[in-house]
N, C-alpha and C positions, 0 to 999 in steps of 0.2 A: 783605801784600808791597808793597814800594817799587820802580819801577826810577829811575833816575835818567839824564839825561844827561852828558854828559863834562864839562859846566859844572856838575853838581851840581843842575840844575834836574829836576824831577819830567817824565818821558818820558810825555808826554800820550797817545802810540799804547798803552800799556800799561793795561789797565784802564780806570778812569775816572779822567783826569788824571793816570795814573801810579800809581794806589794799585788794588791788589785788596784786597778784604775778604771772608773767607769764614768763614760762622759754623757751625762743626764740634760746638758746645754748650759750655757753659759750662767755662771752663779750658782749652779745648783750646788750648794754645800750640804755635808753632812752633819748633825748636830748630837745625834743618839744613835746608840747601837744596842742591841739585845739578842741574847743566845737563847733560842728556843730550846724545847726539850728534845728535838731531835739533831741537835748540834749544829743548827744552820743561824746564820746572822742575819737580823733585821736590822735594817738601816735606815733612818728617817731622818728628812732634812727640808731644803726648801723645794717644795712643790713635788718629794717623791717619796715612796716607801719603797723599798727595795728588799729581795731576800738573796743571799749567796749562800750557797752549799760549802760544807766544810773545807772543801780545797779552794774555796774563792771562786768558783764560777758563779754567774749569776742562775738562779735558780728559775729555768723556764716555765714551771709548772706554776709559779706565782705572778700573778697580774697578768702582763703583757712583756714578755722576754725578761720575767723576774723582776719588773718594775710595776707600781700603781701609783695614781697620783695621790698626792695628801689629802685632797676634797678642801674641807671649809679649815681643817687645822694644818696652816700653813704659815711658818715652816713647823717641823715636827720638832719638839725638844724633849719627848720621852715616850718612851714604848714598854708596854705589860702586856702580859699574854693570859687571856682567861684559861681556867679548868679545861673549857671545851676546846682549846686551842685557837677561838677568835682572840684578833688582835686589836689592841685599844691604844690610840696615839692621841698626845695634847700637845699644843700650841698654839701659835699666832701671835703676831705682835701690834699689827696695826689697828684692831680694836678688840673686841671681848675675845677669849680663847674659846676653843673649839676641843671637844674630845668626838673622835670619828671611831668606827669601829668596821674591822675587815672580816670575811671570812678566811678560812686558813688557808684558800686558794689566792688570797691578794684582793678579792673582791670587795670593793667598797660599799657596806651596806647603807644605799641611798635614804632608807627610812628609818635610819636610827642615829642619832646624834645627841650631843648634850652641849650647850652652848652659854655662856653669861652675857648678860645683855649691857654690862657696864664695861669701862675700859678696865679689864682685867689681865693680869698675866697669869700664865701657869707654866711651870718648869718641870714637875714632876708628878706622877700618877702611879698608884699603888693599889693593885687587885687583892681581894680577899679571897677566902675560899668559896664564898658564896657566889662571886660574880661582882659584890658592890665595890666601889673603888672610892679612893681617897684621892682630891687633886689639890696641890700645892702651889703657891705662887703668892702674887700680892694684887690687890684691889686697887681702882683707882684713886684712892687717897694713899696711896704708899703704903699699906699696912699689911700685914701678913695675912694671908686667908686661907684657911683648909676647908674645904667643902666634901661632903660625904655625898655619893651620889648611887642608887640603886642598880642591879644589871639591867633595868629597862630604860636607864638615861634619865631616870626622875630623880631630882636634888631630894635628900633626906634632912641634911642638916649642913650650917655653914657657921664657920668658927673665923673671927676676925681678931687681931691682936694688933695693938699700936704700942710698936716698941720706939724706945727713943730715936731721934732722928727720923732719918729715910730709910726704908728697909728695900730689898731686892733681894728675889730667892732665885738660886741656880739650878738646884737639884732637890731631889729626895732619895731617902735610903730606906727600904723594907726592911725590918727587925725581925729575927727569928720569932719574935712573940707576937707577931702581928704588928706591931707598934711600927711607926714612921720617924724618920729623922727627915727634918727639913734645913739644907745650907744653905746661905747667901751672907749677905752684909748688911750692918745696921750702922749708920753713922761713922764709917771709915773703919769700922772692926769686922773681924768675922763673927758670925752668928749661928747659931745651931739651936734648932728647936726640936722636942720629943712629943709625938702626939700619940693620943690612943687610938686604937682601930676606929674608934666613933670620929676621930677627928680632933676632939679636944684635947689641949693640950695637957701634958703627962706633968705634974707639979712635982713628980718625983726627980725629974732629971734636972741637973744644975741649979738654978735660982727658979723656983718655981715654972721650970718646964723650959728654961731659956739659957744659954750660954753664949756670952758673948766675950772675945777676946782679941788682943791687938798681935801683928805680926811684926811691925818696924813701926812707924811713926803716924804714919797714916795709911787712906788707900787701900785697907786689906780686905781680901774677897774672898770667901768660901766658897769653891766651885765643886766639889765631888767628896764623896767620903765612903769608907768602905769598913768592913769590920775584920779585925783579926781573928784567928781560930780562938783566943782568949777571950774574945769578947770587946777588946779595947776598940774604940773608934779611931780610925786614921780619916784626917781631913787634908785635903790639899788645894791650893788658889792660889793667890798672888798679893805682895806686897810690894808697897812703893817704897824703894829708898831714898829718895830724896832727887835721884836722877832718873832712873826708871825702874821697872817690875823686876822683882824677883819672885821665884818659886817659893811658896810657904807651905810648909808642911806641920802639921799639930796631931797630937795622940793624946785621945783622953780616955777617961773609964766608960765603962757602959751607961753611967747614971750621969757624964757631964763633968767629971773633975778631971783639969788637965794632967798629963802623967808626968812627973819631976823625972822619973827616971829615962825619958825621952828627951835629949840634949838638955836635961837639968831642968828644962821651965816648961817642955811639954811641947814648944813651939821653935821651929826651925826654917832659917831663910836660907834659900839657896841661890847665888849669884853665877850664872852661867857667862853671859854676855849679853850686852844690850838688855833688851826687854824679853823677860822669862815668865812663863806662866805654867802654871799646873792646873792641868785639866782631869786627870784622870788618877785614882791611886789603887793598888792593890798591896796586899800580904802575901809573899810567898810561903809558900810549905817551910821554908828552912829559916823562917822569921824574916828576911831580907823585905824591903819596902820597895815598891818600885813605883815611879812617878811617871807619868807621860804627859808631856806639855808639847811647850811652842819655845824656842829660843831664837829672837828674831825672825827670820823666815823658813828656820830649819825646823824640824821634828825633835824634841826634845825626851831622853830618856834617861832618868835617873834612880840610881839603883842605892840605897841605904842597910847599912848593916841592922838597923832597928834597934838593939838593944847596947849598942856600945859604939864608940868612934874610932876610927884607925887613924892617926896622922903620920904623915911621912912626906918627903919630898919625891917627887917622880922623875923619872929618868930624863934623858937630855939625848938629842942628835941636831944634826944642822939642815937647815932647809934644803929642799931640792928643788932646780930650776926645771920649769917645762919643756919637753921634749917635742921637735916637729920630726916625723918619720915618715919614708916613701912605704907605699902599701908592698907587702911582701917582702918587707926589710930583714926579715929574718930571725936574727938575735940583736939584741942591743944591752950595753953593761952601763949600768948607771952606778957612779959611785956613793958609797953612804960615809959620812964622815962626822966627827964629834960625838960619837956614841958614848954615853955614860950613864952611871946608875943615880948621878945625882948626889950634890955636895961630897962630903967624905963616905959615903956607903960603899961597900963591898959587895953589895946584892948581886946575886947572879942574872945575867940577861940575856932575853932571846929577841930574834928579830922575824917578824913576817909582815908579809904584804899582801894586798888585796886589788883586783881591777873592777873599778865599777862596770866595764863593759868586758867582760870575759868572752863574750863572743868575737870580739875585736882583738883584744889581749890579755891572753891567760892572767891568770893570778901569778906574778913575777915570781922566778925562783930566786930565793936568799940564800948569800953565801956571807955566812960570819959565825966567829966563834968568840963565846963570851971570855975575857973581858975587854977583848980588843976593841979600840976606837974607831975603827974602819970596818967595812964590810962593802958588799956590791950586790945589787940586782939585776937579774938577768931578764929583760923583756924578750918576748917570743911574739913573732906574727902569727895571723891565721890568715891562711891564703885568700885571695879575692876580697878582703876585707878593709874596710877606712872608715873614719871618723875622729872620734876622741874618745879616751876613758881617763877617768880619776884613778891615778895609783895611791893607795892609802899604805902608809908604811908604819908600823907600830912597832915600837922597842917597850917591851915589858921586863919589871923585875921581878924577884922571887918576894918581893914584900918583908914584913918583918920577920917573918920566920926564915927568909931566905931560901925558899923552896917553890921553884916555878911550878911544881905539879900541885900546888894547894892554893887554886887562883882566888880563894876569896880575899886573902889581904895584899893580892900583886897589884902593883901600879904601872901605869903605863904613858907613853906619850906617842901621839899619831900626828905624821904630817903629812900632807897630800900633794900631788904635782899632777899635770896633765899631760898627755900623750896625745899629739894629734898625728894621724897616718893621713897623709895625701892618697886619692886614689885615682883609678884609671878605669876605664869601662870594662867590666869584665862578664862573664858569660852568667847569664840566670843560673841562681840555684834553687834547687827543688828536693825536698825530702818528704816522705810521705808513710804511714806504715800500711804496708799490704795485709788486708785482713785475711786472704785467702780463705774465704769463705766456703761452706758446703754448701750448693745449691741443690735442694730436693726438689724432684720435678712437681709443678703445679705451685710451688711456693711462690711469694712475692720475691719481687726481685732482689739481689744480694748486693748489699754495700760492698764496694771493693777497697776502699781507702779510707783511713782518717788521720786526721792530724797531720794534715798536707801542711807544709811550710814553705813557701816559694817566696824569692827575693829577686827582684832585678839588680842589687847589690847597690847601685847608683840610684838616687833619687829622682823622682821626677819621669821614671820611664813606666811603661805597661808592656803586659804580655801579650803577644800577637800571635801565637800558634803553639799548640801542644799534640806531639804525636805520640800513640801508642799503638801496641800490635796485639791482637790477639789471636793465641795459635790454637792447632787440634780442633778446629771447627770441623762439624760433621753435619749439622742440621740446618744448613744455607740460612735462609731467612727466618727460621726458627730462633735464631741465635741472636740476642738482643743487647745491643749497649745503651743504656739509658744516658744521654747527655743532657745536661740541662732541664731534666723532665721531660725530655721527648725522645720516643723509643726511636734508636737506630738499628734496622735490620743489617747484619754484619753481611751485605752483599754489595757487590760493588756500585756506586752511584753517589749522588752529592744531593744533599739536603739541608735545610735549614732548622737547628733546633732553637727554634724561639730568639729572643732578645735580651741582651744584657745592656744596660745604659745607651738605649735606644739603637745600639747596633747589633745588626744580626749574628747568630752564631753559626757558621757556616762549616758543615760537617763533610767531609770526602771519605770514602770507602774503596780500598783497591784491596783486591782478593787473588791471592797465588797460593795455588793448591788449596792447603788449610789454613792458611794465615791470612789475618785482613789486617791491613795497615788504616789506622784510622788518624787522621789530621783534622783538630780542633781549631778554626781560625776566628779570630777577631781584631778590631780596629785598635783596642788595646784595653785589655782586662787590668784591674788594679791586682795590688795582692790577695785582698780579703777575697775578690770574686774568681781570682782563679781557684784559691784554696777551696771556695765554697763548690767551686764547679767540680774540682778533684774529689772532694769528699764526698761529693752526691752521685759520683759516678757507680753505676749500678749494672749488674748483668741478670737477665732471666732467661730461659730457653722456654718457648712456647710448644714443644715438641710433646705430644703424649708418649712419646716411646725413646726417649733422647738417649744418646748413648754414652755409657757409663764412662767416666774419664776425667782429665782435667784439663780446663782450658786455660791458658796462661796468658794472662793481660800483664804487658810489659809498657809502663811508661818509658819513652825511648830519647825523647827531643823535647827542648823547651827553647822558645824564641822570644827575645823583648824586645823593645822597639829603639835599643840603644844603637850606638854606631858599632859598624862591623868593619870598619878600616883600622889595619894593622897598626898600633897593638892592641886595639880595640877589639871585643869580640861578643857578640850579641847572641849567640846559639851555643847551646850544651847539649853537643850530641853524644855524650858519655852517661846519660842517665841509663838506669836498668831497676827501674822500682817495679817491683814482682808482685802481685797477685794471684795466687794460683786458685782457679774455682774448680772444685771438685763437683762435677755435676753427676748426681745420684737420681736414675730412674727410680720410680715407684710404680710398685704395682696397682694397677688400675682396674678397679671393679669393672666387669663386663656391664654390659647395657642390654636389658632385654626391652623388646618392645613389643607391644600388644598386637594380636594377630586374631583374623575373623575367618573361620571357614562356613561352607554353607553344604547342606545335603537333605534329602528329601525323608519325611516321616517315615519311620519304620525301615529305614535302610541303614547301612553301616558306613562309616567313613574309616578309611586306614589312610594315613598321613604319613609318608617316607621322605627320603629324601634329606634334606636340612632339617625338616620338619619344623617345628616353632622358632627355631633359631635361624630360618632363613633371613630375617631382617633384623638380626640381633647383631652385636659387635661387641669386640673386645681389643682396646687398641695395642695390647701386650700380647696377646695370644692368637693363634689361629682359633677358630670357632670347634675346629674337630678336637682339640684337646680340652675343650670347656663342657662342663658335665650341665645338662638342665636337671633340676630338681622338682618335684612336684612339689605344691606348696599346699593348695587345697583340691581335693577331688570335685567333678561335675557331681551335682543332687539329682539329675534326671539322666543317669546312665543305667541302662540293662546291663553293661558289661563296658570296662575302661581300662586300658592298660598304657601306660606312659614309660618310656626309656630315655636313659640319660643323654642319647643321641639326639633328643628333641622328637622321634617320631611318635607317632603314638595311634591307636586303634579305639574307636568310639561307637557303641551303640546306644542310641535313647532308648529309653523307656517304651514300650508298646504303644501306638497311636499319639506318641506326645509330640506336639508341635511348640515352636517358637524359639527361645534362646536359652541355651544351658551354657554355663563357663566353669573355666577351671583356671587356677593361677599356677605359676612355676615361676624360678627365680634359675640364673645361670651362679656356676662357682666354677673359678679359674685354678682351684687347687688351694687357695688361701681365702679369696675374697669374694661374698656372694654380691650380685647384681641386684637392682632393685626388683621387686615382684611384679611381673607382667600378669595380664588377663587375656586369655583365649576365651572368645566367644564362636561358640558353635551356633550357627542360626540355622534351625530345622524347618524346611519348607511344608506347611501341611499338604498332605494327599488325602483326597477324599477318601473315607473308609466306606465300604459296602455295608450296607443295614443287615441285620441279622433277623432270620426268623426262627421261632421254635413252634413245632407243631405235635399235637398229640399222636399216637399210632391209630392204626384203623379204628373206625366207630361201627357200630351195628345199632339198628333200630327195627322195628317191626313196621308193617306196613300203614300207613296212616297215623304214626305214632310219632312225634317230633323228637330230635335228640338235643339235647345242650352238648355243646362241643368243648371239652374243658383244654386249659393249658397253653392258649394260640397266645404266645408273646412277641413283640417285636423289639429291637432296639439299634441304636446307632450312636459309636463314639463320638461323634463328631457333628451330628444332626439334633437338631431340637424339635424340628417340624415333621412329621412322616405322613405318607400317604399309603392306605394298604386297599387292594382291591380282592373282594371275595366273589367268589361265582362257583355256581352248581349247575348242573344240566337235568335233573329229574325233582327239582325241590326249589324251596326258598330258603331265603336265609334272613334271621330276625335279629337285632342287636337288642338286648334289653336294656342297655346303658347307652346313650346318645349324646351325653353332656359334653359341649366343648368340641362336636363333631360336625366335619361339613360333609354332605352327601354329593357326589356326582357320580354320573353316567350308571344311574340308577337311583331306586328310593330304599328305603327299610324295607325289609319284607320280599324283595325283588329277588330273582335268582341270580342276578350279579348286579353289585353296585362298588363304589369306592368311596372311603372316609379320609379325610385329612384332619389332622391336629398336632397336637402335642404327644409326646411318647407316651406321657402318663394317659392322657385322654386316650389317646388309641388303645393303648393297652387294657383299659378300663372298658370300651367298648368291645375288644376280642374276649375278655372274659366273661362277655355276656350273650356270646354267638348261640344260637339254636338253629337248628336245621330241621327243616318240615319239608318231607318228601312229599311229591305229588299225590293226589288222591289214588289210590288203589295200587300206587307203583309199587313192586319190590323188584330186587335187583341189586346191580352196583352203581353208587354213584360217585364222585369226586368233588371235595370241596379244594378248590384252587385259593390260594393266598398269597400274594405277591405285594411285597413291600416296597417302597421307595423313597431314598433320601433325598428328591429333587433338587439333586446337585449339592447339597448343603455346603461345607467348605473345603479350600483348597482345590488342587488339581484333580482331575480325573471324570468332571462331569456328572451325569445322573445315574446312579448306582442301585441296582432291586436286588432282591433274594426272594425266592418262590418257596412255599410248602406245599406239599399236597396231603390230602387226608382221604384216605378210602373211606367209604360210606357203604355197608351193607344194610339192604332194606329187605328182611326177610319176610316172605308172603306170608299172609293171613287168612283164612278160610272166609269166604264173603258168601252169605247167603244168597240163593238167588233173588233175583230182585223184580221178575216178571213171570206171568206165564200165558203164553196165548194159544189161541185154538186155531189152527187153519182154516175151520170152516163155522161160521155162528149162527145157520138156519137151516133148516130143512123144510122141503114142501109138506103142507097139510095132507095128511090122508094117505102118507106114505105107509107102506105096509111094513109093520113091525112084528111081523109073524117070526121073525127072527130078531136076532139085535141089531140096531140099526146105527151105522157109524155117522157118528155128528160130524168128528174133524179129529185132526193129528193134534196132541198137545206138545208144546216145548216150553222150555225154560231157560231165561234168560241170566248169567250167571257171569260176575266180574272174573270169577276163577275160570279160566279159559280152558275147556276140556274137561271140565268136572262133569260128574255123571248126574243124573236127575232121575229119582222115582215120583211118580205121581199116583195120588191116591184119594180118594172119593170122602170128604168129611160129611157127617151127619148133617141132615137140617136142611131147610129150603126144600127143593124139588129130588133131593137126592134118591128117593125110592124110584125116580124113572131113568137114573142114571146108573151107568156101568162103566168104570174105568178098568181097563184092560191094556197094561205097558204105557204106552204113551197114546191110548187111544181113548176118546171119548164115545160110549154108546149109549143110545137109548136101549132100555132093556125091551125083551121082547113083549109085545102085548100093550104096548104104550099106545094110546090113541092119540092119534096128532090131529086135532082139531082147531081151526085156527079160532071158530068161533066161541068154541069152549075154552081153550086157553091159548092165546097167542104167543105166551113166552114161558120159558122154562129156565131156571136159576139151579146153580150148582154151585157147590163150593169146593174146590180142587185145591188139594197141598201138595207143592212139589218140597222132596228131600233130597238134597246134595250128598256126596259121598261122605261129608263130615258129618252129616246130620242136620246141617242146617236146612231150614224149612222156610217157605212162603206160600200163605193162603191167599186165594183169589176167586171170588166169585165170577163164573161165568154165565153170562146169558145166552139163551139158544131160542132164537126167533121161530115159529111157525109161520111159514110163508102162507098167505090167503090165495087159494086158487079159485078162481070163477067155477069151476067144474067141482061139481059136489063129491064127484068121485075122488077128487084130489085131495092129496093133505100138503099145506104150505107151512114150512117151519121158519119162522124169523127171529133172528137173534135178535136180543134186547130185552 
């Protein structure tokens, strides 16, 4: 590929001095080129489609390293681009043609293709705004064929046109109105047809859509066409002059009429030398016309003035003999003779010269003054180079206006001669651009060099050793040089950095103070391999706190495999290619790690010292200056305080056990750490149960008392046992649902119940105290609750409540009357009152008084009660046979007026003597 400036000089910004050469394999020629919307060049040919950047470099984002296969479209004769950027190619010679489609990255769409089944040729493709496209070529019977295919690759229409003779079509041209020109040959003449967007022939063009015209006598071929800004059509190709081919140029109107203002006939034939061909044509903005093609085995560029012709003779000068010089020849003078403007012209002249190999011989210095017939060239050598260079000397005149500063009409003559420079073995050379990168801590490795350019100077040699130094090292093994993709710590040692061309790349490192000398050795690297190795040299620093400063990397020596016998030299020790790496440490965020603390329930935790920071870290700071910041507080804390030094105090909520957490982060003054979690494990401790009892209780003798408000509880127990005990009574539970009785039964003076807290409290709410019969005085209800061990440490815990009970005394009526004697003997004298016996009363009220009285009825007339004595009245006859038993109803009254009545029997004892009286009870 070549790119030219508008003055037809090679554009040095493209490739190497305007030229790009790509070796895709033997016989891989290019047939088509297309400029895409981003200024890149799509090039198609035999078994390839490639894309080049605007500077001529292969676009490595396209296909594989810039190239894709042509697929079935082989070779590719034309290229067009869809609105979405996808690429269509058309071509193939050996059988039916194919259309292939590529993604914008060069991937061939394997499931999309259009092809003809017959032996058809296709040379042009044109895509419209909908994505449908036209294909121009010929069919198997040598007829013009235009086919319209939709964006899915399905044929919509096909048109065949049988022109006189055999046709062959070379290319197509898309016109601004969507129409298409097809250019080729028919029966020895140039043929041009115009087609509508549908593919049908446009009958308004030429004669019924067709224009044919000759160039010379025969063998006329139309190859390419382009459009001038004024709408005129330019065509180039070839025409046979009877001996060989000449370049053909034609111009016609937009509708196919040959332009008689162009060389009077609309057609011009140009003979350069030997076989000449026109392959491409453009119109420059100034109206000039440029034809690109071939002349013999050379590339041909021809520029025409377009709308007028310039006639005149060229200047002359004598041929120059070739030269053979030794390497480092210094300067050499070449004489120029026979310089003239040509004919009798007095036009001014100037002479300039160029070198085809300016890196061997720079463009020569010209010494010439017009209108002298002689002058000279001064050739200069470049040290340590040899080879050959073609020197082109050009004599230019001032044209018809005799003005060298207006080059449009100037004419010139160029001659060439070859300078061969013999060489000796020279030191290898190396240049590279030190990138002097800034390496930021934790960043990927930094590339040190680019654009390495190495030379052994002499062919057939390789590079065996490259030496460099790295100075100002401070981090020992953390400082890394990457060689051939392998990380080499800059510490003393030797190792292998992979292989190149089956040979190991050996690396040795020596360190003196803060400078490492690195020697990279190989059996023999090629130029490309060494340049690739140098361009891939990278530096990185794995330290988390690298020293700020500049590490100076210097390529200092290069050795090739050439002879080192004087005057030969294979070692270049004068290299000083520097790439200074500025190492910039970066503040790393501190690292906070989770913590775990343990404590007992209802205790307090105080964490001092380093606190939560004890296991944290910061690669750039002492933790003493790193602040700890609370993020979330614990949710089960009765009190919590957290300090920036990481210490804290914590007290959980009462009776809480389990896990409580809070989170924190570190801040080094600019960066936060991650958020860490602190877990406080609170070990359960058995809590004592609680009991609430009412105050002192009072009841009357023989009267039960319901005891209110006995309740028990436990924060960590669900089953409780309660023991109830009294001394002078019994305890009765009115509610026993869900309760288990032990150590006694309900209604006993003591027993234990076990159940859930709710069931136990329900039972305690129904407690009734019943004093023992006739008991009065003080008693105590003792209630003891046990948690049976519950949960956590501490064992079985209990609580006791005492309820004082006062039983008030209540007056009891006497419950019995007894008589100390219940019989008297009969016939006992009753001249006076007769004592039967002493009355006594039984009463629960100990010490109570008793008053006896005789109630009316029964035998009360015979009795008399005096105090506590029962007496027979005086005069009572006590005769067993008459009345063996007497009854009296005695009442006793206590101090409170309570009474008891009882019938007492007094028996008269029967005596055998008549004179006696026997009293019998009963």
